[in-house]
Backbone as JSON Lines, residues from 0, in Angstrom:
{"i":0,"aa":"X","n":[75.58,61.59,151.99],"ca":[75.45,60.16,151.91],"c":[74.85,59.77,150.55]}
{"i":1,"aa":"X","n":[73.86,60.52,150.06],"ca":[73.24,60.19,148.78],"c":[74.24,60.31,147.63]}
{"i":2,"aa":"X","n":[75.11,61.33,147.7],"ca":[76.11,61.51,146.66],"c":[77.1,60.34,146.66]}
{"i":3,"aa":"X","n":[77.47,59.88,147.84],"ca":[78.39,58.75,147.94],"c":[77.77,57.5,147.34]}
{"i":4,"aa":"X","n":[76.53,57.2,147.71],"ca":[75.85,56.01,147.18],"c":[75.67,56.11,145.67]}
{"i":5,"aa":"X","n":[75.37,57.3,145.17],"ca":[75.22,57.49,143.73],"c":[76.54,57.27,143.0]}
{"i":6,"aa":"X","n":[77.62,57.81,143.54],"ca":[78.93,57.64,142.92],"c":[79.37,56.17,142.93]}
{"i":7,"aa":"X","n":[79.14,55.47,144.03],"ca":[79.5,54.05,144.11],"c":[78.64,53.24,143.14]}
{"i":8,"aa":"X","n":[77.36,53.56,143.05],"ca":[76.48,52.86,142.12],"c":[76.94,53.06,140.67]}
{"i":9,"aa":"X","n":[77.32,54.27,140.32],"ca":[77.82,54.55,138.97],"c":[79.11,53.78,138.7]}
{"i":10,"aa":"X","n":[80.03,53.81,139.64],"ca":[81.3,53.1,139.48],"c":[81.07,51.6,139.3]}
{"i":11,"aa":"X","n":[80.2,51.02,140.12],"ca":[79.97,49.59,140.04],"c":[79.18,49.21,138.79]}
{"i":12,"aa":"X","n":[78.35,50.12,138.28],"ca":[77.66,49.87,137.01],"c":[78.68,49.8,135.87]}
{"i":13,"aa":"X","n":[79.66,50.67,135.91],"ca":[80.73,50.63,134.91],"c":[81.51,49.34,135.04]}
{"i":14,"aa":"X","n":[81.81,48.93,136.26],"ca":[82.53,47.68,136.5],"c":[81.74,46.47,136.02]}
{"i":15,"aa":"X","n":[80.44,46.54,136.14],"ca":[79.61,45.41,135.7],"c":[79.74,45.23,134.18]}
{"i":16,"aa":"X","n":[79.76,46.35,133.43],"ca":[79.84,46.24,131.98],"c":[81.27,46.06,131.47]}
{"i":17,"aa":"X","n":[82.23,46.63,132.17],"ca":[83.64,46.52,131.74],"c":[84.52,46.38,132.99]}
{"i":18,"aa":"X","n":[84.66,45.15,133.5],"ca":[85.43,44.96,134.74],"c":[86.91,45.29,134.57]}
{"i":19,"aa":"X","n":[87.49,45.76,135.66],"ca":[88.92,46.03,135.74],"c":[89.51,44.99,136.69]}
{"i":20,"aa":"X","n":[90.8,44.66,136.55],"ca":[91.38,43.66,137.45],"c":[91.35,44.07,138.92]}
{"i":21,"aa":"X","n":[91.42,45.39,139.19],"ca":[91.33,45.86,140.57],"c":[90.76,47.27,140.59]}
{"i":22,"aa":"X","n":[90.32,47.66,141.77],"ca":[89.75,48.99,141.98],"c":[90.25,49.51,143.31]}
{"i":23,"aa":"X","n":[90.7,50.75,143.34],"ca":[91.17,51.4,144.55],"c":[90.1,52.37,145.03]}
{"i":24,"aa":"X","n":[89.59,52.15,146.24],"ca":[88.56,53.01,146.82],"c":[89.14,53.65,148.08]}
{"i":25,"aa":"X","n":[89.17,54.97,148.11],"ca":[89.75,55.7,149.24],"c":[88.66,56.39,150.05]}
{"i":26,"aa":"X","n":[88.38,55.85,151.23],"ca":[87.43,56.44,152.18],"c":[86.04,56.67,151.59]}
{"i":27,"aa":"X","n":[85.61,55.81,150.67],"ca":[84.28,56.01,150.08],"c":[83.17,55.74,151.1]}
{"i":28,"aa":"X","n":[83.47,55.01,152.14],"ca":[82.47,54.68,153.15],"c":[82.43,55.69,154.3]}
{"i":29,"aa":"X","n":[83.24,56.73,154.25],"ca":[83.33,57.68,155.35],"c":[82.01,58.42,155.6]}
{"i":30,"aa":"X","n":[81.26,58.7,154.56],"ca":[80.02,59.45,154.71],"c":[78.81,58.54,154.98]}
{"i":31,"aa":"X","n":[79.03,57.23,154.99],"ca":[77.92,56.29,155.14],"c":[77.67,55.93,156.6]}
{"i":32,"aa":"X","n":[76.41,55.69,156.94],"ca":[76.08,55.2,158.27],"c":[76.26,53.68,158.3]}
{"i":33,"aa":"X","n":[76.08,53.07,159.47],"ca":[76.35,51.63,159.64],"c":[75.5,50.77,158.7]}
{"i":34,"aa":"X","n":[74.22,51.11,158.55],"ca":[73.34,50.31,157.69],"c":[73.79,50.37,156.23]}
{"i":35,"aa":"X","n":[74.2,51.55,155.77],"ca":[74.63,51.68,154.38],"c":[76.02,51.1,154.17]}
{"i":36,"aa":"X","n":[76.86,51.08,155.2],"ca":[78.16,50.4,155.07],"c":[77.92,48.91,154.88]}
{"i":37,"aa":"X","n":[76.95,48.34,155.59],"ca":[76.63,46.92,155.42],"c":[76.14,46.66,153.99]}
{"i":38,"aa":"X","n":[75.33,47.55,153.45],"ca":[74.87,47.4,152.06],"c":[76.03,47.51,151.09]}
{"i":39,"aa":"X","n":[76.89,48.5,151.33],"ca":[78.06,48.73,150.47],"c":[78.97,47.5,150.44]}
{"i":40,"aa":"X","n":[79.29,46.95,151.61],"ca":[80.17,45.78,151.64],"c":[79.5,44.56,151.02]}
{"i":41,"aa":"X","n":[78.18,44.45,151.16],"ca":[77.46,43.35,150.53],"c":[77.53,43.42,149.02]}
{"i":42,"aa":"X","n":[77.39,44.62,148.47],"ca":[77.48,44.81,147.02],"c":[78.91,44.52,146.55]}
{"i":43,"aa":"X","n":[79.9,44.95,147.32],"ca":[81.29,44.67,146.93],"c":[81.56,43.17,146.84]}
{"i":44,"aa":"X","n":[80.99,42.41,147.76],"ca":[81.16,40.95,147.73],"c":[80.62,40.36,146.43]}
{"i":45,"aa":"X","n":[79.55,40.94,145.91],"ca":[78.98,40.46,144.65],"c":[79.92,40.68,143.47]}
{"i":46,"aa":"X","n":[80.82,41.65,143.58],"ca":[81.73,41.99,142.49],"c":[83.1,41.3,142.62]}
{"i":47,"aa":"X","n":[83.31,40.53,143.66],"ca":[84.63,39.93,143.87],"c":[85.01,38.9,142.81]}
{"i":48,"aa":"X","n":[84.04,38.34,142.1],"ca":[84.37,37.42,141.02],"c":[84.83,38.17,139.77]}
{"i":49,"aa":"X","n":[84.59,39.49,139.7],"ca":[84.99,40.31,138.56],"c":[86.27,41.09,138.81]}
{"i":50,"aa":"X","n":[86.46,41.59,140.02],"ca":[87.56,42.49,140.34],"c":[88.03,42.29,141.77]}
{"i":51,"aa":"X","n":[89.23,42.79,142.05],"ca":[89.73,42.86,143.42],"c":[89.61,44.31,143.87]}
{"i":52,"aa":"X","n":[89.31,44.5,145.14],"ca":[89.13,45.85,145.67],"c":[90.17,46.13,146.73]}
{"i":53,"aa":"X","n":[90.84,47.27,146.58],"ca":[91.76,47.79,147.58],"c":[91.02,48.97,148.21]}
{"i":54,"aa":"X","n":[90.71,48.84,149.49],"ca":[89.89,49.86,150.14],"c":[90.69,50.5,151.27]}
{"i":55,"aa":"X","n":[90.81,51.8,151.23],"ca":[91.41,52.56,152.31],"c":[90.26,53.04,153.18]}
{"i":56,"aa":"X","n":[90.26,52.64,154.46],"ca":[89.12,52.95,155.32],"c":[89.54,53.01,156.77]}
{"i":57,"aa":"X","n":[88.69,53.63,157.57],"ca":[88.82,53.63,159.03],"c":[87.64,52.91,159.66]}
{"i":58,"aa":"X","n":[86.7,52.47,158.83],"ca":[85.49,51.82,159.32],"c":[85.76,50.37,159.7]}
{"i":59,"aa":"X","n":[85.47,50.02,160.94],"ca":[85.67,48.65,161.41],"c":[84.77,47.68,160.67]}
{"i":60,"aa":"X","n":[83.56,48.13,160.32],"ca":[82.62,47.27,159.61],"c":[83.14,46.94,158.2]}
{"i":61,"aa":"X","n":[83.75,47.91,157.54],"ca":[84.33,47.67,156.22],"c":[85.55,46.77,156.34]}
{"i":62,"aa":"X","n":[86.38,46.99,157.36],"ca":[87.55,46.14,157.57],"c":[87.15,44.7,157.83]}
{"i":63,"aa":"X","n":[86.03,44.51,158.51],"ca":[85.59,43.16,158.87],"c":[85.21,42.33,157.65]}
{"i":64,"aa":"X","n":[84.89,42.96,156.54],"ca":[84.52,42.2,155.35],"c":[85.73,41.84,154.49]}
{"i":65,"aa":"X","n":[86.91,42.3,154.87],"ca":[88.11,42.06,154.07],"c":[88.66,40.65,154.26]}
{"i":66,"aa":"X","n":[89.35,40.18,153.22],"ca":[90.07,38.92,153.32],"c":[91.45,39.13,153.94]}
{"i":67,"aa":"X","n":[92.06,40.29,153.65],"ca":[93.39,40.64,154.16],"c":[93.37,42.1,154.58]}
{"i":68,"aa":"X","n":[93.98,42.39,155.72],"ca":[94.15,43.77,156.17],"c":[95.63,44.11,156.16]}
{"i":69,"aa":"X","n":[95.95,45.3,155.67],"ca":[97.29,45.84,155.78],"c":[97.19,47.13,156.56]}
{"i":70,"aa":"X","n":[98.07,47.33,157.49],"ca":[98.03,48.53,158.29],"c":[99.42,48.99,158.65]}
{"i":71,"aa":"X","n":[99.51,50.21,159.09],"ca":[100.77,50.79,159.56],"c":[100.58,51.14,161.03]}
{"i":72,"aa":"X","n":[101.49,50.7,161.85],"ca":[101.42,50.99,163.27],"c":[102.75,51.61,163.7]}
{"i":73,"aa":"X","n":[102.71,52.39,164.76],"ca":[103.92,53.02,165.29],"c":[103.99,52.66,166.77]}
{"i":74,"aa":"X","n":[104.58,51.49,167.07],"ca":[104.69,51.05,168.45],"c":[105.74,51.84,169.2]}
{"i":75,"aa":"X","n":[106.78,52.25,168.49],"ca":[107.81,53.11,169.09],"c":[107.8,54.43,168.34]}
{"i":76,"aa":"X","n":[108.03,55.5,169.03],"ca":[108.01,56.82,168.42],"c":[108.99,56.9,167.25]}
{"i":77,"aa":"X","n":[108.48,57.26,166.08],"ca":[109.32,57.45,164.91],"c":[109.62,56.18,164.12]}
{"i":78,"aa":"X","n":[109.15,55.03,164.56],"ca":[109.42,53.77,163.87],"c":[108.09,53.17,163.41]}
{"i":79,"aa":"X","n":[107.84,53.24,162.1],"ca":[106.62,52.68,161.53],"c":[106.83,51.22,161.16]}
{"i":80,"aa":"X","n":[105.78,50.45,161.29],"ca":[105.86,49.03,160.97],"c":[104.6,48.63,160.2]}
{"i":81,"aa":"X","n":[104.8,47.88,159.11],"ca":[103.66,47.38,158.32],"c":[103.18,46.07,158.94]}
{"i":82,"aa":"X","n":[101.88,45.94,159.05],"ca":[101.27,44.76,159.65],"c":[100.26,44.2,158.65]}
{"i":83,"aa":"X","n":[100.25,42.89,158.46],"ca":[99.28,42.25,157.57],"c":[98.57,41.14,158.34]}
{"i":84,"aa":"X","n":[97.27,41.02,158.11],"ca":[96.47,39.97,158.74],"c":[95.62,39.32,157.65]}
{"i":85,"aa":"X","n":[95.75,38.01,157.51],"ca":[94.89,37.24,156.6],"c":[93.84,36.58,157.47]}
{"i":86,"aa":"X","n":[92.57,36.82,157.16],"ca":[91.51,36.29,158.0],"c":[91.33,34.79,157.87]}
{"i":87,"aa":"X","n":[91.76,34.2,156.77],"ca":[91.65,32.74,156.67],"c":[92.61,32.06,157.63]}
{"i":88,"aa":"X","n":[93.65,32.77,158.06],"ca":[94.62,32.23,159.0],"c":[94.31,32.62,160.44]}
{"i":89,"aa":"X","n":[93.29,33.49,160.64],"ca":[92.97,33.99,161.97],"c":[92.21,32.91,162.73]}
{"i":90,"aa":"X","n":[92.65,32.52,163.93],"ca":[91.97,31.45,164.66],"c":[90.59,31.88,165.14]}
{"i":91,"aa":"X","n":[89.67,30.93,165.09],"ca":[88.33,31.15,165.6],"c":[88.42,31.2,167.12]}
{"i":92,"aa":"X","n":[87.83,32.21,167.75],"ca":[87.96,32.4,169.19],"c":[87.3,31.27,170.0]}
{"i":93,"aa":"X","n":[86.33,30.59,169.4],"ca":[85.61,29.58,170.16],"c":[86.34,28.25,170.25]}
{"i":94,"aa":"X","n":[87.02,27.85,169.17],"ca":[87.68,26.54,169.21],"c":[89.15,26.56,168.82]}
{"i":95,"aa":"X","n":[89.71,27.73,168.52],"ca":[91.12,27.83,168.2],"c":[91.46,27.4,166.78]}
{"i":96,"aa":"X","n":[90.47,27.03,165.97],"ca":[90.7,26.61,164.59],"c":[90.69,27.81,163.67]}
{"i":97,"aa":"X","n":[91.5,27.75,162.6],"ca":[91.51,28.83,161.62],"c":[90.22,28.78,160.82]}
{"i":98,"aa":"X","n":[89.7,29.95,160.5],"ca":[88.49,30.02,159.69],"c":[88.59,31.16,158.7]}
{"i":99,"aa":"X","n":[87.55,31.39,157.93],"ca":[87.57,32.4,156.89],"c":[87.21,33.79,157.36]}
{"i":100,"aa":"X","n":[86.74,33.95,158.59],"ca":[86.39,35.27,159.07],"c":[87.02,35.49,160.43]}
{"i":101,"aa":"X","n":[87.19,36.73,160.79],"ca":[87.75,37.04,162.1],"c":[87.55,38.51,162.38]}
{"i":102,"aa":"X","n":[88.17,38.97,163.43],"ca":[88.1,40.39,163.76],"c":[89.5,40.94,163.74]}
{"i":103,"aa":"X","n":[89.6,42.23,163.57],"ca":[90.9,42.86,163.5],"c":[91.6,42.77,164.85]}
{"i":104,"aa":"X","n":[92.93,42.59,164.85],"ca":[93.65,42.55,166.11],"c":[93.61,43.89,166.83]}
{"i":105,"aa":"X","n":[93.94,43.89,168.09],"ca":[93.87,45.08,168.93],"c":[94.63,46.27,168.35]}
{"i":106,"aa":"X","n":[95.74,46.04,167.67],"ca":[96.52,47.16,167.19],"c":[95.81,47.95,166.1]}
{"i":107,"aa":"X","n":[94.77,47.38,165.47],"ca":[94.0,48.12,164.48],"c":[92.84,48.86,165.12]}
{"i":108,"aa":"X","n":[92.41,48.44,166.27],"ca":[91.23,49.02,166.91],"c":[91.5,50.48,167.27]}
{"i":109,"aa":"X","n":[90.61,51.35,166.83],"ca":[90.68,52.76,167.2],"c":[91.73,53.57,166.46]}
{"i":110,"aa":"X","n":[92.3,53.04,165.41],"ca":[93.32,53.79,164.65],"c":[92.85,54.13,163.28]}
């Protein structure tokens, strides 16, 4: 976990001094516990005005901080389907109105 946090801190320090238009992060949160995932996603939000982040993850907490989710599902054997969810279009469960946050649909849960 310490190595992961150190590597992310180094990467984001570089981004602070010389931002890139986007950054691809593959499973960087896999070694983190829930508290550190919350810290990680909070720091990423601070960098959204500098860069866009493409994050490959299985963590529900990391997915919950995204603006858009893309996933691959296989509802029928051998047939893959791409699924996209924009959270600004996701209806609020309490009043049915669209809002800026939401939860992942059932097809993403547990995959």
